[in-house]
FIDRENLUM-79133 format. One record per atom (N, C-alpha, C): x, y, z. Coordinates in steps of 0.02 Angstrom, whole numbers, padded with zeros to 5 digits, always signed. Example, Ala and Ser with C-alpha at 12.3 -4.5 7.8 and 13.67 -1.06 7.14 Angstrom:
2
+00660-00284+00390;+00615-00225+00390;+00660-00165+00390;+00642-00112+00354;+00684-00053+00357;+00645+00002+00394;
This chain:
276
+05790+06053+02191;+05809+06109+02228;+05751+06158+02256;+05746+06198+02287;+05712+06228+02283;+05724+06319+02324;+05717+06365+02286;+05742+06446+02310;+05702+06455+02351;+05720+06499+02406;+05717+06515+02477;+05649+06525+02481;+05616+06563+02420;+05540+06591+02393;+05512+06526+02423;+05516+06489+02377;+05472+06422+02352;+05480+06376+02426;+05546+06385+02441;+05535+06344+02529;+05488+06377+02567;+05501+06406+02576;+05470+06475+02634;+05384+06456+02607;+05384+06465+02549;+05307+06461+02538;+05268+06395+02554;+05317+06349+02549;+05294+06255+02548;+05298+06257+02626;+05353+06289+02650;+05356+06261+02728;+05319+06304+02787;+05276+06342+02739;+05228+06409+02781;+05265+06451+02830;+05327+06471+02803;+05375+06510+02858;+05388+06557+02813;+05419+06622+02855;+05430+06685+02815;+05512+06689+02777;+05526+06703+02736;+05591+06720+02703;+05632+06730+02771;+05615+06792+02788;+05652+06825+02856;+05665+06770+02923;+05618+06727+02912;+05629+06665+02991;+05689+06622+02943;+05682+06602+02887;+05740+06552+02857;+05801+06580+02842;+05829+06665+02841;+05868+06697+02843;+05908+06697+02943;+05850+06696+02957;+05864+06674+03038;+05908+06613+03030;+05866+06568+03031;+05891+06497+03046;+05946+06490+03002;+05956+06548+02959;+06045+06499+02929;+06064+06552+02961;+06059+06608+02998;+06125+06662+03019;+06144+06593+03082;+06095+06581+03112;+06120+06558+03180;+06127+06489+03168;+06142+06456+03125;+06156+06376+03117;+06111+06340+03121;+06038+06350+03129;+05967+06312+03150;+05976+06267+03068;+05965+06299+03016;+05941+06262+02953;+05968+06306+02901;+06047+06285+02898;+06078+06309+02832;+06043+06292+02773;+06045+06327+02722;+06021+06292+02650;+06086+06250+02637;+06059+06190+02585;+06091+06160+02547;+06146+06178+02506;+06118+06242+02485;+06182+06281+02430;+06169+06355+02429;+06230+06400+02434;+06212+06437+02416;+06254+06484+02360;+06236+06503+02312;+06267+06519+02255;+06331+06575+02268;+06388+06565+02250;+06445+06601+02275;+06456+06670+02243;+06387+06677+02178;+06394+06755+02136;+06347+06781+02187;+06272+06758+02161;+06236+06791+02192;+06209+06790+02265;+06230+06735+02301;+06216+06730+02365;+06158+06721+02395;+06115+06678+02329;+06043+06652+02349;+06052+06585+02359;+06004+06573+02415;+06020+06512+02436;+05944+06451+02435;+05979+06398+02414;+05941+06324+02406;+05938+06279+02430;+05880+06251+02447;+05856+06196+02500;+05838+06148+02460;+05841+06089+02488;+05836+06005+02470;+05767+05996+02485;+05730+05952+02469;+05669+05927+02480;+05675+05896+02545;+05724+05846+02576;+05737+05828+02634;+05725+05868+02707;+05737+05933+02677;+05752+05981+02733;+05689+06023+02749;+05636+05997+02720;+05575+06019+02748;+05539+05976+02807;+05593+05921+02814;+05587+05868+02880;+05603+05914+02943;+05667+05939+02928;+05707+05962+02979;+05664+06042+02985;+05634+06088+02939;+05604+06124+02955;+05535+06104+02991;+05482+06046+02987;+05433+06040+03032;+05450+06021+03100;+05527+05982+03106;+05535+05955+03187;+05554+06034+03228;+05590+06094+03182;+05596+06146+03216;+05532+06183+03249;+05497+06183+03184;+05426+06224+03204;+05387+06182+03253;+05386+06113+03234;+05332+06077+03308;+05381+06082+03379;+05453+06082+03379;+05456+06109+03450;+05473+06177+03457;+05481+06239+03424;+05449+06296+03438;+05396+06287+03448;+05334+06265+03440;+05273+06268+03464;+05263+06245+03527;+05289+06185+03535;+05301+06173+03615;+05337+06227+03686;+05355+06271+03641;+05395+06318+03697;+05443+06320+03698;+05487+06270+03669;+05562+06286+03663;+05602+06346+03633;+05657+06355+03679;+05679+06412+03658;+05725+06386+03578;+05757+06436+03538;+05798+06405+03482;+05858+06373+03476;+05896+06389+03525;+05947+06364+03559;+05936+06268+03584;+05873+06274+03608;+05843+06190+03645;+05827+06173+03597;+05793+06202+03531;+05772+06152+03442;+05855+06129+03414;+05893+06177+03422;+05959+06176+03386;+05976+06100+03410;+05990+06098+03472;+06005+06052+03502;+05972+05971+03491;+05891+05972+03488;+05870+05916+03471;+05867+05887+03402;+05855+05973+03360;+05835+05939+03270;+05928+05907+03257;+05983+05944+03276;+06049+05915+03264;+06071+05849+03289;+06026+05819+03325;+06038+05757+03356;+06091+05759+03408;+06088+05808+03465;+06139+05794+03501;+06103+05790+03564;+06053+05768+03572;+06004+05743+03616;+05990+05696+03625;+06002+05637+03661;+05966+05572+03639;+05893+05555+03663;+05856+05490+03639;+05796+05497+03657;+05776+05511+03736;+05825+05473+03781;+05803+05463+03852;+05793+05538+03875;+05854+05579+03876;+05849+05654+03870;+05796+05690+03851;+05796+05667+03789;+05741+05717+03746;+05662+05695+03783;+05653+05627+03811;+05600+05610+03850;+05596+05637+03916;+05653+05673+03946;+05643+05705+04001;+05616+05774+03987;+05654+05807+03955;+05653+05866+03937;+05565+05883+03919;+05533+05810+03880;+05473+05846+03852;+05408+05819+03920;+05453+05796+03953;+05398+05767+04009;+05388+05843+04061;+05465+05865+04071;+05479+05921+04123;+05427+05987+04090;+05429+05983+04008;+05389+06038+03970;+05322+06033+03980;+05300+05967+03986;+05230+05948+03994;+05214+05941+04052;+05244+05938+04117;+05222+06012+04179;+05212+06046+04183;+05259+06080+04170;+05262+06147+04157;+05198+06177+04120;+05181+06165+04059;+05106+06182+04052;+05073+06152+04064;+05049+06107+04119;+05013+06094+04130;+04990+06137+04201;+05047+06153+04247;+05054+06198+04305;+05019+06250+04271;+05027+06278+04207;+05032+06349+04174;+04926+06355+04170;+04919+06270+04135;+04843+06283+04151;+04801+06275+04214;+04827+06236+04256;+04798+06257+04318;+04811+06309+04356;+04851+06366+04344;+04850+06426+04358;+04810+06477+04322;+04802+06453+04246;+04730+06480+04222;+04674+06456+04250;+04663+06428+04256;+04595+06390+04279;+04571+06430+04342;+04632+06417+04378;+04625+06462+04430;+04595+06534+04440;+04625+06575+04384;+04635+06625+04377;+04537+06634+04358;+04540+06580+04297;+04477+06605+04274;+04416+06592+04325;+04433+06551+04369;+04377+06530+04438;+04362+06586+04471;+04433+06661+04498;+04431+06684+04521;+04390+06770+04495;+04393+06753+04411;+04371+06808+04397;+04287+06812+04380;+04254+06715+04384;+04185+06705+04378;+04186+06731+04443;+04215+06706+04513;+04186+06734+04567;+04171+06813+04578;+04216+06851+04566;+04204+06914+04562;+04149+06941+04526;+04141+06898+04463;+04080+06926+04417;+04027+06905+04443;+04013+06858+04489;+03958+06827+04527;+03940+06874+04581;+03998+06899+04613;+03986+06948+04666;+03978+07007+04661;+03982+07025+04594;+03968+07106+04571;+03881+07088+04531;+03861+07028+04521;+03794+07019+04515;+03740+06997+04586;+03771+06994+04633;+03739+06980+04701;+03741+06922+04684;+03771+06884+04666;+03749+06803+04665;+03795+06764+04723;+03764+06719+04741;+03797+06678+04784;+03865+06641+04781;+03914+06648+04795;+03979+06575+04780;+03937+06515+04753;+03972+06490+04720;+03940+06423+04698;+03956+06372+04727;+04019+06344+04769;+04021+06298+04818;+04058+06320+04871;+04034+06343+04924;+04050+06377+04982;+04079+06316+05040;+04132+06344+05056;+04168+06287+05109;+04145+06252+05159;+04171+06204+05179;+04134+06183+05263;+04202+06194+05288;+04192+06225+05345;+04232+06264+05385;+04226+06216+05444;+04280+06178+05487;+04277+06153+05551;+04330+06217+05608;+04324+06208+05664;+04351+06248+05721;+04377+06197+05772;+04461+06195+05781;+04463+06148+05832;+04529+06177+05842;+04561+06134+05887;+04629+06153+05934;+04677+06117+05884;+04721+06119+05882;+04786+06090+05843;+04847+06069+05880;+04873+06024+05868;+04933+05976+05930;+04999+06012+05925;+05033+06007+05972;+05098+06022+05975;+05124+05965+05921;+05182+05989+05876;+05215+05937+05856;+05283+05949+05843;+05322+05893+05835;+05407+05887+05818;+05406+05868+05756;+05425+05910+05736;+05439+05895+05638;+05517+05920+05615;+05533+05862+05568;+05583+05862+05543;+05582+05919+05483;+05616+05961+05447;+05596+06034+05401;+05654+06032+05368;+05662+06049+05308;+05695+06082+05267;+05641+06132+05237;+05703+06201+05209;+05663+06277+05207;+05675+06310+05143;+05676+06327+05095;+05700+06384+05022;+05660+06431+05044;+05679+06486+05010;+05662+06555+04984;+05585+06539+04926;+05551+06569+04931;+05528+06570+04871;+05522+06648+04849;+05497+06671+04782;+05509+06753+04764;+05447+06796+04791;+05396+06737+04818;+05338+06799+04833;+05288+06724+04872;+05220+06764+04888;+05178+06704+04896;+05123+06683+04833;+05083+06669+04841;+05028+06637+04791;+05058+06566+04763;+05026+06524+04732;+05043+06445+04704;+05080+06462+04652;+05089+06514+04601;+05138+06524+04560;+05214+06529+04585;+05225+06553+04636;+05296+06557+04684;+05294+06520+04722;+05255+06498+04767;+05261+06444+04802;+05289+06363+04781;+05241+06352+04740;+05213+06271+04726;+05301+06235+04680;+05318+06289+04660;+05400+06267+04613;+05447+06263+04662;+05426+06299+04725;+05485+06296+04778;+05483+06257+04831;+05430+06228+04853;+05398+06190+04910;+05418+06110+04875;+05366+06112+04836;+05368+06038+04804;+05445+06023+04790;+05488+06028+04787;+05545+05998+04762;+05572+05987+04835;+05552+06018+04885;+05577+06002+04944;+05568+05937+04991;+05522+05914+04976;+05479+05850+05013;+05517+05791+04990;+05557+05772+04918;+05566+05707+04896;+05644+05711+04958;+05669+05750+04929;+05743+05749+04959;+05732+05741+05059;+05692+05778+05083;+05711+05812+05152;+05673+05708+05166;+05617+05680+05126;+05621+05593+05152;+05680+05544+05139;+05701+05565+05081;+05758+05535+05065;+05823+05542+05139;+05820+05605+05148;+05865+05629+05195;+05854+05589+05276;+05796+05587+05271;+05766+05549+05342;+05786+05483+05354;+05770+05447+05272;+05761+05385+05276;+05841+05354+05288;+05886+05406+05264;+05956+05392+05268;+05977+05397+05332;+05948+05422+05395;+05963+05448+05470;+05925+05394+05489;+05870+05370+05471;+05844+05298+05498;+05772+05320+05531;+05752+05360+05491;+05694+05384+05528;+05653+05389+05462;+05585+05360+05488;+05536+05335+05444;+05489+05383+05454;+05461+05434+05418;+05399+05486+05436;+05338+05459+05424;+05294+05487+05452;+05226+05466+05447;+05206+05465+05386;+05122+05467+05341;+05102+05455+05277;+05074+05553+05255;+05091+05592+05318;+05063+05646+05308;+05127+05691+05332;+05121+05759+05281;+05173+05803+05294;+05131+05888+05280;+05176+05933+05305;+05170+05994+05325;+05201+06030+05289;+05167+06088+05264;+05194+06149+05231;+05188+06208+05305;+05238+06257+05268;+05202+06328+05319;+05261+06372+05298;+05224+06432+05280;+05260+06486+05245;+05264+06548+05285;+05311+06585+05285;+05328+06671+05311;+05353+06707+05269;+05325+06780+05286;+05356+06836+05233;+05425+06847+05271;+05457+06871+05215;+05532+06895+05241;+05539+06970+05254;+05572+06977+05310;+05564+07069+05318;+05644+07090+05293;+05692+07045+05280;+05729+07083+05259;+05751+07096+05183;+05801+07120+05169;+05797+07131+05100;+05748+07187+05065;+05713+07141+05025;+05650+07212+04995;+05583+07179+05014;+05595+07138+05073;+05530+07112+05073;+05474+07087+05051;+05497+07079+05002;+05455+07024+04946;+05460+06933+04963;+05507+06894+04983;+05516+06840+04978;+05481+06803+05026;+05473+06750+05017;+05450+06705+05076;+05482+06643+05081;+05484+06617+05153;+05534+06546+05159;+05469+06515+05172;+05481+06449+05152;+05456+06413+05149;+05466+06349+05178;+05441+06306+05213;+05455+06253+05252;+05417+06183+05228;+05454+06151+05215;+05440+06061+05200;+05442+06012+05268;+05369+05992+05299;+05406+05969+05370;+05368+05895+05365;+05389+05844+05404;+05352+05779+05434;+05348+05764+05499;+05298+05763+05531;+05315+05756+05611;+05362+05708+05616;+05390+05695+05663;+05446+05625+05697;+05435+05630+05770;+05449+05584+05800;+05453+05569+05873;+05498+05603+05902;+05496+05607+05965;+05538+05646+06021;+05609+05630+06010;+05637+05548+06005;+05683+05519+05998;+05732+05546+05922;+05699+05585+05881;+05740+05595+05828;+05801+05662+05843;+05839+05654+05825;+05898+05699+05811;+05901+05749+05734;+05919+05798+05743;+05948+05817+05681;+05990+05810+05649;+05994+05775+05583;+06030+05770+05532;+06048+05787+05478;+06084+05764+05424;+06101+05825+05369;+06051+05808+05311;+06031+05861+05300;+05995+05895+05250;+05900+05900+05281;+05913+05903+05362;+05861+05947+05392;+05861+05947+05467;+05820+06016+05473;+05810+06009+05553;+05758+06005+05582;+05750+05999+05657;+05714+06003+05697;+05690+06054+05720;+05608+06060+05739;+05575+06109+05755;+05496+06080+05791;+05495+06134+05842;+05423+06123+05895;+05384+06162+05864;+05327+06124+05829;+05282+06167+05802;+05221+06181+05872;+05220+06249+05916;+05175+06252+05952;+05101+06222+05957;+05062+06204+06007;+04984+06182+05992;+04950+06249+06003;+04902+06227+05936;+04848+06307+05936;+04791+06289+05958;+04775+06341+06011;+04699+06333+06047;+04641+06307+06012;+04647+06358+05971;+04587+06354+05923;+04609+06369+05826;+04582+06325+05778;+04612+06339+05716;+04539+06343+05663;+04542+06386+05632;+04484+06380+05571;+04508+06329+05535;+04479+06284+05506;+04510+06241+05432;+04453+06208+05404;+04468+06189+05344;+04429+06181+05297;+04489+06135+05237;+04456+06084+05209;+04475+06031+05162;+04491+06059+05098;+04554+06081+05049;+04547+06083+04987;+04566+06013+04944;+04509+06007+04895;+04534+05953+04858;+04578+05975+04786;+04620+05930+04757;+04654+05947+04710;+04704+05981+04693;+04735+06001+04660;+04794+06046+04630;+04799+06105+04667;+04881+06114+04683;+04895+06156+04734;+04882+06223+04671;+04894+06223+04617;+04866+06295+04576;+04802+06322+04600;+04758+06279+04631;+04694+06330+04649;+04675+06324+04709;+04716+06300+04750;+04743+06313+04837;+04703+06378+04854;+04734+06421+04831;+04722+06499+04839;+04662+06510+04872;+04615+06502+04803;+04540+06500+04799;+04509+06466+04881;+04546+06433+04901;+04505+06387+04968;+04537+06425+05029;+04578+06460+05020;+04631+06506+05060;+04585+06559+05080;+04560+06609+05009;+04525+06647+05025;+04446+06648+05039;+04416+06582+05022;+04363+06577+05034;+04352+06553+05118;+04421+06523+05144;+04443+06536+05228;+04455+06570+05254;+04476+06607+05230;+04481+06687+05266;+04413+06735+05271;+04398+06716+05221;+04305+06762+05208;+04259+06723+05267;+04277+06670+05261;+04234+06625+05324;+04235+06660+05391;+04307+06658+05400;+04356+06680+05472;+04315+06749+05488;+04321+06799+05420;+04296+06882+05445;+04212+06859+05455;+04189+06826+05408;+04106+06829+05407;+04084+06821+05487;+04133+06768+05506;+04104+06748+05567;+04141+06772+05640;+04161+06814+05614;+04189+06867+05690;+04253+06849+05725;+04281+06807+05685;+04352+06796+05717;+04406+06831+05679;+04455+06827+05725;+04527+06862+05702;+04585+06801+05690;+04623+06810+05632;+04693+06768+05630;+04733+06785+05696;+04767+06725+05703;+04817+06732+05757;+04869+06704+05772;+04915+06713+05686;+04964+06674+05684;+04991+06635+05630;+05022+06589+05613;+05053+06579+05550;+05006+06495+05531;+04976+06510+05469;+04965+06463+05429;+04962+06403+05420;+04950+06345+05415;+04977+06293+05379;+04930+06253+05322;+04969+06208+05320;+04946+06162+05261;+04956+06069+05275;+04908+06042+05306;+04909+05963+05320;+04919+05940+05268;+04977+05886+05208;+04950+05855+05155;+04917+05783+05195;+04872+05782+05186;+04825+05703+05207;+04830+05666+05152;+04852+05671+05068;+04855+05628+05019;+04889+05685+05002;+04949+05650+04964;+04981+05703+04894;+05025+05658+04873;+05096+05628+04860;+05132+05621+04807;+05159+05541+04846;+05131+05496+04813;+05163+05500+04729;+05095+05510+04699;+05032+05537+04708;+04989+05534+04690;+04961+05591+04641;+04933+05595+04587;+04937+05658+04542;+04905+05714+04598;+04921+05780+04584;+04896+05825+04613;+04821+05820+04609;+04777+05795+04552;+04714+05807+04558;+04685+05769+04609;+04733+05719+04636;+04700+05677+04683;+04718+05703+04754;+04751+05756+04779;+04773+05769+04827;+04736+05785+04874;+04719+05800+04940;+04701+05818+04988;+04726+05840+05050;+04717+05901+05053;+04742+05948+05084;+04711+05991+05140;+04714+05999+05217;+04689+06019+05251;+04723+06092+05269;+04697+06148+05255;+04705+06224+05281;+04700+06224+05348;+04755+06251+05381;+04747+06272+05456;+04760+06339+05468;+04713+06389+05479;+04736+06437+05518;+04710+06459+05581;+04740+06463+05631;+04762+06472+05708;+04696+06558+05706;+04636+06565+05757;+04601+06612+05771;+04610+06639+05824;+04562+06690+05837;+04558+06687+05900;+04475+06713+05895;+04439+06715+05951;+04353+06766+05944;+04399+06831+05976;+04373+06882+05957;+04391+06965+06005;+04350+06961+06069;
């Protein structure tokens, strides 16, 4: 048996932390002296402490850790939880990498250096399309707000279309518009698939006529949605530098997306413009 100080020292945690784990039922001592109240631990409890620290290090809350180490979650559910956590961490890494890129871009600008990789832009008209779409509210603009909301719309939308007997093409579209009501902070996001004129609205989706655009500035973004903000900023800078004006809500055309990993995605950014 180990007293609480010995157990804390060997386990490389504080005595205060062990007391807290005892209070919340996460790691009770093997024995508590009825007279002194001193806590004692068994050697086999080091494995439990190690598991607690390991899952804490992965970013899990203590209530989640308790369910895991106490065996209330089976391996299949744990696998799903770990996969979801991995996705969350990967997305955060992408967002942090994008922020680093923006910082580097601003530092180069302050030094008077040209951008590392100027975008290739094409001016072209966009055709009118009939789309089947689903929508949701995001807390704001930017990949950190948009991506977690719009991404989950496409799978159910595709399934709803299949249930209705509609087979959409391989390409999909995303559109965004600011919400003026309430606090004005949110954005409505639309996930859409182009469909034929013969399609009728069905359960889980509506139909919308996306109007033709006489002229749009477009560029292609390769890779993760976490870094798409840089491509949009570069496209808007190109539009401004070349004397065009924004003339409507932008679109994103997903040329290559699911089920490919995001690093392989190909997305065309489409911004309607006019020449003043």
